[in-house]
C-alpha positions as a Markdown table, in Angstrom:
| # | Residue | x | y | z |
|---|---|---|---|---|
| 1 | Unk | 139.8 | 33.2 | 141.6 |
| 2 | Unk | 140.6 | 35.4 | 144.6 |
| 3 | Unk | 137.8 | 36.9 | 146.7 |
| 4 | Unk | 138.9 | 40.3 | 145.7 |
| 5 | Unk | 138.1 | 39.5 | 142.1 |
| 6 | Unk | 134.6 | 38.2 | 142.7 |
| 7 | Unk | 132.8 | 41.6 | 142.6 |
| 8 | Unk | 134.4 | 42.3 | 139.2 |
| 9 | Unk | 132.4 | 39.5 | 137.5 |
| 10 | Unk | 129.0 | 41.0 | 137.9 |
| 11 | Unk | 130.4 | 44.4 | 136.9 |
| 12 | Unk | 131.9 | 42.9 | 133.7 |
| 13 | Unk | 128.7 | 41.1 | 132.9 |
| 14 | Unk | 126.8 | 44.4 | 133.3 |
| 15 | Unk | 129.4 | 46.2 | 131.2 |
| 16 | Unk | 129.1 | 43.6 | 128.5 |
| 17 | Unk | 125.4 | 43.8 | 128.4 |
| 18 | Unk | 125.4 | 47.6 | 128.1 |
| 19 | Unk | 128.0 | 47.4 | 125.3 |
| 20 | Unk | 125.9 | 44.7 | 123.6 |
| 21 | Unk | 122.8 | 46.9 | 123.8 |
| 22 | Unk | 124.7 | 49.8 | 122.3 |
| 23 | Unk | 126.0 | 47.7 | 119.5 |
| 24 | Unk | 122.4 | 46.4 | 118.8 |
| 25 | Unk | 121.2 | 50.0 | 118.8 |
| 26 | Unk | 123.9 | 51.0 | 116.3 |
| 27 | Unk | 123.0 | 48.2 | 114.0 |
| 28 | Unk | 119.3 | 49.2 | 114.2 |
| 29 | Unk | 120.2 | 52.7 | 113.2 |
| 30 | Unk | 122.0 | 51.6 | 110.0 |
| 31 | Unk | 120.5 | 48.4 | 108.7 |
| 32 | Unk | 117.6 | 49.2 | 106.3 |
| 33 | Unk | 114.2 | 48.8 | 108.0 |
| 34 | Unk | 112.1 | 49.7 | 104.9 |
| 35 | Unk | 111.9 | 48.1 | 101.5 |
| 36 | Unk | 110.0 | 50.4 | 99.2 |
| 37 | Unk | 106.9 | 49.5 | 97.1 |
| 38 | Unk | 108.1 | 46.1 | 95.7 |
| 39 | Unk | 110.0 | 44.2 | 98.4 |
| 40 | Unk | 108.4 | 43.0 | 101.6 |
| 41 | Unk | 109.5 | 45.2 | 104.6 |
| 42 | Unk | 111.5 | 43.3 | 107.2 |
| 43 | Unk | 109.6 | 42.2 | 110.3 |
| 44 | Unk | 106.1 | 43.2 | 109.2 |
| 45 | Unk | 104.8 | 39.6 | 108.8 |
| 46 | Unk | 106.0 | 38.8 | 112.3 |
| 47 | Unk | 104.3 | 42.0 | 113.6 |
| 48 | Unk | 101.0 | 40.8 | 112.0 |
| 49 | Unk | 101.4 | 37.4 | 113.7 |
| 50 | Unk | 101.7 | 39.2 | 117.0 |
| 51 | Unk | 98.7 | 41.5 | 116.2 |
| 52 | Unk | 96.5 | 38.6 | 115.2 |
| 53 | Unk | 97.2 | 36.8 | 118.4 |
| 54 | Unk | 96.5 | 40.0 | 120.3 |
| 55 | Unk | 93.3 | 40.6 | 118.5 |
| 56 | Unk | 92.1 | 37.1 | 119.2 |
| 57 | Unk | 92.9 | 37.8 | 122.9 |
| 58 | Unk | 90.7 | 40.9 | 123.0 |
| 59 | Unk | 93.1 | 43.7 | 122.1 |
| 60 | Unk | 90.4 | 45.4 | 120.1 |
| 61 | Unk | 88.2 | 45.9 | 123.1 |
| 62 | Unk | 91.2 | 47.1 | 125.1 |
| 63 | Unk | 92.0 | 49.6 | 122.4 |
| 64 | Unk | 88.4 | 50.8 | 122.5 |
| 65 | Unk | 88.9 | 51.7 | 126.1 |
| 66 | Unk | 91.8 | 54.0 | 125.2 |
| 67 | Unk | 90.1 | 56.1 | 122.5 |
| 68 | Unk | 86.8 | 56.2 | 120.6 |
| 69 | Unk | 87.9 | 54.4 | 117.4 |
| 70 | Unk | 90.4 | 52.0 | 119.1 |
| 71 | Unk | 88.6 | 48.8 | 118.1 |
| 72 | Unk | 87.9 | 50.0 | 114.6 |
| 73 | Unk | 91.5 | 51.2 | 113.9 |
| 74 | Unk | 93.2 | 48.1 | 115.3 |
| 75 | Unk | 91.2 | 45.8 | 113.0 |
| 76 | Unk | 91.3 | 48.2 | 110.0 |
| 77 | Unk | 95.1 | 48.7 | 110.1 |
| 78 | Unk | 95.6 | 45.0 | 110.5 |
| 79 | Unk | 93.6 | 44.3 | 107.4 |
| 80 | Unk | 95.2 | 47.1 | 105.4 |
| 81 | Unk | 98.7 | 45.9 | 106.3 |
| 82 | Unk | 97.8 | 42.5 | 104.9 |
| 83 | Unk | 96.5 | 44.1 | 101.7 |
| 84 | Unk | 99.8 | 45.9 | 101.3 |
| 85 | Unk | 101.8 | 42.7 | 101.8 |
| 86 | Unk | 99.5 | 40.8 | 99.4 |
| 87 | Unk | 99.9 | 43.5 | 96.7 |
| 88 | Unk | 103.6 | 42.7 | 96.7 |
| 89 | Unk | 103.0 | 39.0 | 96.0 |
| 90 | Unk | 102.0 | 37.2 | 92.8 |
| 91 | Unk | 98.2 | 36.9 | 92.4 |
| 92 | Unk | 98.4 | 33.1 | 93.1 |
| 93 | Unk | 100.1 | 33.7 | 96.4 |
| 94 | Unk | 97.7 | 36.3 | 97.9 |
| 95 | Unk | 95.3 | 33.8 | 99.6 |
| 96 | Unk | 96.4 | 34.5 | 103.2 |
| 97 | Unk | 96.4 | 38.3 | 102.6 |
| 98 | Unk | 92.9 | 38.2 | 101.2 |
| 99 | Unk | 91.7 | 35.9 | 104.0 |
| 100 | Unk | 93.0 | 38.2 | 106.7 |
| 101 | Unk | 91.7 | 41.4 | 105.0 |
| 102 | Unk | 88.3 | 39.8 | 104.8 |
| 103 | Unk | 88.5 | 38.8 | 108.4 |
| 104 | Unk | 89.2 | 42.4 | 109.4 |
| 105 | Unk | 86.3 | 43.6 | 107.3 |
| 106 | Unk | 83.9 | 41.2 | 109.1 |
| 107 | Unk | 85.0 | 42.7 | 112.4 |
| 108 | Unk | 84.4 | 46.3 | 111.2 |
| 109 | Unk | 81.0 | 45.3 | 109.7 |
| 110 | Unk | 79.7 | 44.2 | 113.1 |
| 111 | Unk | 78.0 | 45.8 | 116.1 |
| 112 | Unk | 81.3 | 46.3 | 117.8 |
| 113 | Unk | 82.8 | 47.9 | 114.7 |
| 114 | Unk | 79.9 | 50.3 | 114.3 |
| 115 | Unk | 79.3 | 51.0 | 118.0 |
| 116 | Unk | 80.8 | 54.5 | 118.2 |
| 117 | Unk | 79.0 | 55.7 | 115.1 |
| 118 | Unk | 75.4 | 56.8 | 114.3 |
| 119 | Unk | 73.4 | 55.1 | 111.6 |
| 120 | Unk | 71.3 | 58.3 | 111.2 |
| 121 | Unk | 74.2 | 60.2 | 109.7 |
| 122 | Unk | 74.9 | 60.8 | 106.0 |
| 123 | Unk | 76.4 | 58.6 | 104.8 |
| 124 | Unk | 75.2 | 56.0 | 107.4 |
| 125 | Unk | 77.6 | 55.8 | 110.4 |
| 126 | Unk | 79.5 | 58.8 | 109.1 |
| 127 | Unk | 82.4 | 59.5 | 106.8 |
| 128 | Unk | 85.1 | 58.1 | 109.1 |
| 129 | Unk | 83.4 | 54.6 | 109.2 |
| 130 | Unk | 82.4 | 54.5 | 105.6 |
| 131 | Unk | 85.7 | 55.9 | 104.2 |
| 132 | Unk | 88.0 | 53.5 | 106.0 |
| 133 | Unk | 85.7 | 50.5 | 105.3 |
| 134 | Unk | 85.5 | 51.4 | 101.7 |
| 135 | Unk | 89.2 | 51.8 | 101.4 |
| 136 | Unk | 89.8 | 48.4 | 103.0 |
| 137 | Unk | 87.1 | 46.7 | 100.9 |
| 138 | Unk | 88.7 | 48.2 | 97.8 |
| 139 | Unk | 92.0 | 46.8 | 98.9 |
| 140 | Unk | 90.6 | 43.4 | 99.3 |
| 141 | Unk | 89.2 | 43.6 | 95.7 |
| 142 | Unk | 92.6 | 44.8 | 94.5 |
| 143 | Unk | 94.1 | 41.5 | 95.7 |
| 144 | Unk | 91.7 | 39.6 | 93.4 |
| 145 | Unk | 92.4 | 39.3 | 89.6 |
| 146 | Unk | 90.1 | 41.2 | 87.4 |
| 147 | Unk | 87.3 | 38.9 | 86.2 |
| 148 | Unk | 87.6 | 36.8 | 89.4 |
| 149 | Unk | 86.5 | 39.3 | 91.9 |
| 150 | Unk | 83.8 | 38.3 | 94.3 |
| 151 | Unk | 80.4 | 39.7 | 93.0 |
| 152 | Unk | 79.0 | 40.4 | 96.5 |
| 153 | Unk | 82.1 | 42.4 | 97.4 |
| 154 | Unk | 81.9 | 44.3 | 94.2 |
| 155 | Unk | 78.3 | 45.2 | 94.8 |
| 156 | Unk | 79.0 | 46.3 | 98.3 |
| 157 | Unk | 82.0 | 48.4 | 97.2 |
| 158 | Unk | 80.0 | 50.0 | 94.4 |
| 159 | Unk | 77.0 | 50.7 | 96.7 |
| 160 | Unk | 79.1 | 52.2 | 99.5 |
| 161 | Unk | 81.0 | 54.3 | 97.0 |
| 162 | Unk | 77.8 | 55.6 | 95.6 |
| 163 | Unk | 76.6 | 56.6 | 99.1 |
| 164 | Unk | 79.8 | 58.5 | 99.7 |
| 165 | Unk | 79.6 | 60.1 | 96.3 |
| 166 | Unk | 76.1 | 61.3 | 96.9 |
| 167 | Unk | 77.0 | 62.7 | 100.3 |
| 168 | Unk | 79.9 | 64.7 | 98.9 |
| 169 | Unk | 77.9 | 66.0 | 96.0 |
| 170 | Unk | 75.1 | 67.1 | 98.2 |
| 171 | Unk | 77.2 | 68.6 | 101.0 |
| 172 | Unk | 77.8 | 72.4 | 101.4 |
| 173 | Unk | 81.3 | 71.7 | 102.6 |
| 174 | Unk | 84.1 | 69.3 | 101.4 |
| 175 | Unk | 84.3 | 67.9 | 104.9 |
| 176 | Unk | 81.6 | 65.5 | 105.9 |
| 177 | Unk | 80.9 | 64.7 | 109.5 |
| 178 | Unk | 82.2 | 61.7 | 111.3 |
| 179 | Unk | 80.1 | 62.3 | 114.4 |
| 180 | Unk | 77.0 | 64.5 | 114.7 |
| 181 | Unk | 78.2 | 68.1 | 114.4 |
| 182 | Unk | 81.9 | 67.2 | 114.1 |
| 183 | Unk | 84.0 | 67.2 | 111.0 |
| 184 | Unk | 87.7 | 66.3 | 110.6 |
| 185 | Unk | 89.2 | 66.8 | 107.1 |
| 186 | Unk | 91.4 | 63.7 | 107.4 |
| 187 | Unk | 88.2 | 61.5 | 107.4 |
| 188 | Unk | 87.0 | 63.0 | 104.1 |
| 189 | Unk | 90.4 | 62.6 | 102.6 |
| 190 | Unk | 90.3 | 58.9 | 103.3 |
| 191 | Unk | 86.8 | 58.6 | 101.8 |
| 192 | Unk | 87.7 | 60.6 | 98.7 |
| 193 | Unk | 90.8 | 58.4 | 98.1 |
| 194 | Unk | 88.4 | 55.4 | 98.3 |
| 195 | Unk | 86.4 | 56.9 | 95.4 |
| 196 | Unk | 89.5 | 57.3 | 93.4 |
| 197 | Unk | 90.2 | 53.7 | 94.1 |
| 198 | Unk | 86.7 | 52.8 | 92.9 |
| 199 | Unk | 87.5 | 54.5 | 89.6 |
| 200 | Unk | 90.5 | 52.2 | 89.1 |
| 201 | Unk | 88.6 | 49.0 | 89.9 |
| 202 | Unk | 85.2 | 49.7 | 88.3 |
| 203 | Unk | 84.0 | 52.0 | 85.5 |
| 204 | Unk | 84.9 | 55.6 | 86.5 |
| 205 | Unk | 82.1 | 57.6 | 88.1 |
| 206 | Unk | 83.6 | 60.1 | 90.6 |
| 207 | Unk | 86.1 | 62.2 | 88.7 |
| 208 | Unk | 83.8 | 65.3 | 88.9 |
| 209 | Unk | 83.1 | 64.7 | 92.6 |
| 210 | Unk | 86.9 | 64.6 | 93.3 |
| 211 | Unk | 87.5 | 67.7 | 91.2 |
| 212 | Unk | 84.9 | 69.7 | 93.1 |
| 213 | Unk | 86.2 | 68.4 | 96.4 |
| 214 | Unk | 89.7 | 69.5 | 95.5 |
| 215 | Unk | 88.6 | 73.0 | 94.4 |
| 216 | Unk | 86.7 | 73.6 | 97.6 |
| 217 | Unk | 89.4 | 72.2 | 99.8 |
| 218 | Unk | 92.0 | 74.5 | 98.3 |
| 219 | Unk | 89.8 | 77.4 | 99.3 |
| 220 | Unk | 89.4 | 76.2 | 102.9 |
| 221 | Unk | 93.1 | 75.6 | 104.0 |
| 222 | Unk | 94.4 | 76.5 | 107.4 |
| 223 | Unk | 95.6 | 80.1 | 107.0 |
| 224 | Unk | 98.6 | 79.6 | 109.3 |
| 225 | Unk | 100.1 | 76.7 | 107.5 |
| 226 | Unk | 98.5 | 76.4 | 104.1 |
| 227 | Unk | 97.5 | 72.8 | 104.9 |
| 228 | Unk | 94.2 | 71.1 | 105.4 |
| 229 | Unk | 93.0 | 72.0 | 109.0 |
| 230 | Unk | 92.8 | 69.5 | 111.8 |
| 231 | Unk | 89.1 | 70.3 | 112.5 |
| 232 | Unk | 86.6 | 72.1 | 110.4 |
| 233 | Unk | 83.2 | 73.8 | 110.9 |
| 234 | Unk | 80.7 | 71.1 | 109.9 |
| 235 | Unk | 78.4 | 73.6 | 108.2 |
| 236 | Unk | 80.8 | 75.7 | 106.2 |
| 237 | Unk | 84.1 | 73.7 | 106.1 |
| 238 | Unk | 86.0 | 76.8 | 107.5 |
| 239 | Unk | 89.1 | 75.8 | 109.5 |
| 240 | Unk | 88.3 | 75.4 | 113.2 |
| 241 | Unk | 91.7 | 74.3 | 114.3 |
| 242 | Unk | 95.2 | 74.6 | 113.1 |
| 243 | Unk | 96.7 | 71.8 | 111.0 |
| 244 | Unk | 98.2 | 69.2 | 113.4 |
| 245 | Unk | 100.7 | 66.4 | 112.9 |
| 246 | Unk | 98.4 | 63.5 | 114.0 |
| 247 | Unk | 95.9 | 64.2 | 111.2 |
| 248 | Unk | 98.4 | 65.6 | 108.6 |
| 249 | Unk | 100.4 | 62.4 | 108.7 |
| 250 | Unk | 97.4 | 60.5 | 107.5 |
| 251 | Unk | 96.2 | 63.2 | 105.1 |
| 252 | Unk | 99.6 | 63.2 | 103.3 |
| 253 | Unk | 99.4 | 59.4 | 102.9 |
| 254 | Unk | 95.9 | 59.5 | 101.2 |
| 255 | Unk | 96.0 | 62.8 | 99.4 |
| 256 | Unk | 98.6 | 61.5 | 96.9 |
| 257 | Unk | 96.0 | 59.0 | 95.5 |
| 258 | Unk | 93.5 | 61.9 | 95.0 |
| 259 | Unk | 95.7 | 64.4 | 93.2 |
| 260 | Unk | 99.5 | 63.8 | 93.1 |
| 261 | Unk | 100.3 | 67.4 | 92.2 |
| 262 | Unk | 98.3 | 69.0 | 95.0 |
| 263 | Unk | 99.6 | 66.3 | 97.3 |
| 264 | Unk | 103.2 | 67.1 | 96.5 |
| 265 | Unk | 102.7 | 70.8 | 97.4 |
| 266 | Unk | 101.0 | 69.9 | 100.6 |
| 267 | Unk | 103.6 | 67.3 | 101.6 |
| 268 | Unk | 106.5 | 69.8 | 101.2 |
| 269 | Unk | 104.6 | 72.3 | 103.4 |
| 270 | Unk | 104.0 | 69.6 | 106.0 |
| 271 | Unk | 107.6 | 68.3 | 106.0 |
| 272 | Unk | 109.0 | 71.9 | 106.3 |
| 273 | Unk | 106.7 | 72.9 | 109.2 |
| 274 | Unk | 106.3 | 69.7 | 111.2 |
| 275 | Unk | 109.3 | 67.3 | 110.7 |
| 276 | Unk | 112.4 | 68.1 | 112.8 |
| 277 | Unk | 115.2 | 66.6 | 114.9 |
| 278 | Unk | 114.5 | 67.5 | 118.5 |
| 279 | Unk | 117.8 | 67.8 | 120.5 |
| 280 | Unk | 119.5 | 66.8 | 117.2 |
| 281 | Unk | 118.9 | 63.1 | 118.0 |
| 282 | Unk | 116.7 | 61.9 | 115.2 |
| 283 | Unk | 113.7 | 62.8 | 113.0 |
| 284 | Unk | 110.4 | 63.2 | 114.6 |
| 285 | Unk | 107.1 | 64.9 | 113.9 |
| 286 | Unk | 105.6 | 67.8 | 115.9 |
| 287 | Unk | 101.9 | 67.9 | 116.7 |
| 288 | Unk | 101.8 | 71.6 | 116.1 |
| 289 | Unk | 103.7 | 73.7 | 113.5 |
| 290 | Unk | 107.1 | 75.1 | 114.3 |
| 291 | Unk | 106.8 | 78.0 | 116.7 |
| 292 | Unk | 103.5 | 76.9 | 118.2 |
| 293 | Unk | 102.7 | 74.8 | 121.2 |
| 294 | Unk | 99.4 | 73.2 | 122.2 |
| 295 | Unk | 97.9 | 70.4 | 124.3 |
| 296 | Unk | 98.0 | 66.7 | 123.5 |
| 297 | Unk | 94.9 | 64.5 | 123.2 |
| 298 | Unk | 93.8 | 61.0 | 122.4 |
| 299 | Unk | 94.9 | 61.5 | 118.8 |
| 300 | Unk | 98.4 | 62.8 | 119.4 |
| 301 | Unk | 99.2 | 61.2 | 122.7 |
| 302 | Unk | 101.7 | 62.8 | 125.1 |
| 303 | Unk | 103.9 | 65.5 | 123.5 |
| 304 | Unk | 107.5 | 65.3 | 124.8 |
| 305 | Unk | 109.3 | 68.3 | 123.3 |
| 306 | Unk | 106.2 | 68.9 | 121.2 |
| 307 | Unk | 106.6 | 65.6 | 119.4 |
| 308 | Unk | 103.7 | 63.2 | 118.7 |
| 309 | Unk | 104.8 | 59.6 | 118.6 |
| 310 | Unk | 101.7 | 58.6 | 116.7 |
| 311 | Unk | 102.3 | 61.3 | 114.0 |
| 312 | Unk | 105.9 | 60.2 | 113.7 |
| 313 | Unk | 104.9 | 56.6 | 113.1 |
| 314 | Unk | 102.3 | 57.4 | 110.5 |
| 315 | Unk | 104.5 | 59.9 | 108.8 |
| 316 | Unk | 106.8 | 57.0 | 107.9 |
| 317 | Unk | 103.9 | 55.7 | 105.7 |
| 318 | Unk | 103.2 | 59.1 | 104.3 |
| 319 | Unk | 106.8 | 59.6 | 103.3 |
| 320 | Unk | 107.0 | 56.2 | 101.7 |
| 321 | Unk | 103.8 | 56.8 | 99.7 |
| 322 | Unk | 105.1 | 60.2 | 98.5 |
| 323 | Unk | 108.3 | 58.6 | 97.4 |
| 324 | Unk | 110.4 | 60.4 | 100.1 |
| 325 | Unk | 112.6 | 57.3 | 100.7 |
| 326 | Unk | 115.2 | 59.2 | 102.7 |
| 327 | Unk | 112.7 | 60.4 | 105.4 |
| 328 | Unk | 110.9 | 57.0 | 105.4 |
| 329 | Unk | 114.2 | 55.2 | 106.0 |
| 330 | Unk | 115.2 | 57.6 | 108.7 |
| 331 | Unk | 111.9 | 57.3 | 110.6 |
| 332 | Unk | 112.0 | 53.5 | 110.3 |
| 333 | Unk | 115.6 | 53.3 | 111.6 |
| 334 | Unk | 114.8 | 55.7 | 114.4 |
| 335 | Unk | 111.8 | 53.6 | 115.3 |
| 336 | Unk | 113.9 | 50.5 | 115.4 |
| 337 | Unk | 116.1 | 52.2 | 118.0 |
| 338 | Unk | 113.5 | 54.1 | 120.1 |
| 339 | Unk | 110.6 | 51.6 | 119.7 |
| 340 | Unk | 112.3 | 48.9 | 121.7 |
| 341 | Unk | 111.3 | 46.0 | 119.4 |
| 342 | Unk | 111.3 | 42.5 | 120.8 |
| 343 | Unk | 111.4 | 39.5 | 118.4 |
| 344 | Unk | 110.9 | 35.8 | 118.6 |
| 345 | Unk | 111.2 | 33.3 | 115.8 |
| 346 | Unk | 107.5 | 33.9 | 115.0 |
| 347 | Unk | 106.5 | 37.4 | 116.2 |
| 348 | Unk | 107.8 | 41.0 | 116.6 |
| 349 | Unk | 106.3 | 43.7 | 118.8 |
| 350 | Unk | 107.3 | 47.2 | 119.7 |
| 351 | Unk | 107.3 | 48.7 | 123.2 |
| 352 | Unk | 107.2 | 45.1 | 124.5 |
| 353 | Unk | 103.8 | 44.7 | 122.9 |
| 354 | Unk | 102.1 | 46.8 | 125.6 |
| 355 | Unk | 100.3 | 49.0 | 123.0 |
| 356 | Unk | 99.2 | 46.8 | 120.0 |
| 357 | Unk | 97.7 | 49.8 | 118.3 |
| 358 | Unk | 101.2 | 51.2 | 117.9 |
| 359 | Unk | 102.3 | 48.0 | 116.3 |
| 360 | Unk | 99.3 | 48.2 | 113.9 |
| 361 | Unk | 100.2 | 51.8 | 112.8 |
| 362 | Unk | 103.9 | 50.8 | 112.3 |
| 363 | Unk | 103.0 | 47.7 | 110.3 |
| 364 | Unk | 100.6 | 49.7 | 108.1 |
| 365 | Unk | 103.2 | 52.5 | 107.7 |
| 366 | Unk | 106.1 | 50.3 | 106.8 |
| 367 | Unk | 104.1 | 48.7 | 104.0 |
| 368 | Unk | 102.8 | 52.0 | 102.5 |
| 369 | Unk | 102.7 | 52.7 | 98.8 |
| 370 | Unk | 100.3 | 54.5 | 96.5 |
| 371 | Unk | 97.3 | 52.4 | 95.3 |
| 372 | Unk | 96.1 | 54.7 | 92.6 |
| 373 | Unk | 98.7 | 57.3 | 91.6 |
| 374 | Unk | 102.4 | 57.3 | 90.6 |
| 375 | Unk | 103.8 | 60.4 | 92.3 |
| 376 | Unk | 107.1 | 62.0 | 91.5 |
| 377 | Unk | 109.5 | 61.8 | 94.5 |
| 378 | Unk | 110.1 | 65.1 | 96.3 |
| 379 | Unk | 113.7 | 66.5 | 96.9 |
| 380 | Unk | 115.4 | 64.8 | 99.8 |
| 381 | Unk | 114.7 | 66.5 | 103.1 |
| 382 | Unk | 117.1 | 64.6 | 105.3 |
| 383 | Unk | 120.6 | 63.2 | 104.8 |
| 384 | Unk | 122.1 | 60.0 | 106.1 |
| 385 | Unk | 124.2 | 62.0 | 108.6 |
| 386 | Unk | 121.4 | 62.5 | 111.0 |
| 387 | Unk | 122.5 | 59.2 | 112.5 |
| 388 | Unk | 125.9 | 60.5 | 113.5 |
| 389 | Unk | 124.9 | 62.2 | 116.9 |
| 390 | Unk | 123.0 | 59.0 | 117.9 |
| 391 | Unk | 125.8 | 56.7 | 116.8 |
| 392 | Unk | 128.3 | 58.9 | 118.8 |
| 393 | Unk | 126.1 | 58.6 | 121.8 |
| 394 | Unk | 125.9 | 54.9 | 121.5 |
| 395 | Unk | 129.7 | 54.6 | 121.2 |
| 396 | Unk | 130.1 | 56.6 | 124.4 |
| 397 | Unk | 127.4 | 54.5 | 126.1 |
| 398 | Unk | 129.0 | 51.2 | 124.9 |
| 399 | Unk | 132.5 | 52.2 | 126.0 |
| 400 | Unk | 131.8 | 54.0 | 129.3 |
| 401 | Unk | 131.4 | 50.9 | 131.4 |
| 402 | Unk | 134.9 | 49.8 | 130.5 |
| 403 | Unk | 136.5 | 53.1 | 131.3 |
| 404 | Unk | 137.2 | 52.4 | 135.0 |
| 405 | Unk | 138.9 | 49.1 | 134.2 |
| 406 | Unk | 140.9 | 50.8 | 131.5 |
| 407 | Unk | 142.1 | 53.5 | 133.9 |
| 408 | Unk | 143.0 | 50.9 | 136.6 |
| 409 | Unk | 145.0 | 49.0 | 134.0 |
| 410 | Unk | 146.9 | 52.2 | 133.0 |
| 411 | Unk | 147.6 | 53.0 | 136.6 |
| 412 | Unk | 149.1 | 49.5 | 137.1 |
| 413 | Unk | 151.2 | 49.9 | 134.1 |
| 414 | Unk | 152.5 | 53.3 | 135.3 |
| 415 | Unk | 153.5 | 51.8 | 138.6 |
| 416 | Unk | 155.4 | 48.9 | 137.1 |
| 417 | Unk | 159.1 | 49.3 | 137.5 |
| 418 | Unk | 161.2 | 49.6 | 134.3 |
| 419 | Unk | 163.8 | 47.1 | 133.4 |
| 420 | Unk | 164.2 | 43.4 | 134.3 |
């Protein structure tokens, strides 16, 4: 090899790597990344392996330093994702899922899990803590065959459900407080869904409570969007803040198990006002409704182009629960491209594993499905063709490094004399 050709080698290696990355990106955009309510979603088990190792290494405490419920959410979502996987397996094969869900519950039912919350609230530790714990405990019971469920878990589930039911029945507002003097409708939505789950696992008790909650909620919607507000007045339940994507994405996931008809109406409103394709490059979820801007916070994260990455990840689960398979598939494929997943034979992590709470939300979202209701799928809101601009961009990116060599080759051909 001549000395003049040596510099070409690194250039060709770099060009090959860029082209390979573009090809991998294109594959991630088109290969299915979700599996619906029956099959196991690809990669989730490997994500949970990464998350367990991260939790064992202290990721819960690190998440707590980022936002008030970091420790709680990381463990709760880990346990819930295992429940979702277990529900896809035959009863005899659910041992690992039940073990991991129970492990997560022990972490929530501990001083560290309860640390941000007040025992003096009604219900004790507030509706956020009780609602999510009750939902996870009900999930663990759902993994156990009827007649073989752990008696202690059943008693705890029944007792905590009764405490929630009494709190809702006695409250002057449908939105119970999560912290003293602070109420977020999403927290009460999770708790109410757990009461609906109670009525599928144990003798029904909370149908009237749920009906009253729905009636009052319909009268206290955000006037701008017609959706449940992000924050509510703790005394009256009146909307105190416009509906936002970071809470709506969760509300839409749980509301379907409370009332599928009301949930369908709310979901279409949410999808119409919050789901978009910024710059035409893929589906994403705005934190504020179309036409409105606002600041980000610990719930939404940064808002590039008004988009909340956390809301986008959680909306994947909401879409899948609502039966909106087109949007769920689109968000999952976009996440495979933009989330920079890194895999090993045993684990998978997104964003190089730097933010495990993001992996937890994605694993929980990819496994989403209704636990109580059987909703009717909404009309499709996105077509397969949203991928075309991104695929075109990847084609340009993959071919651009070879363009100088192609032009040099054409110049050499043009200078070659004709004839023998």
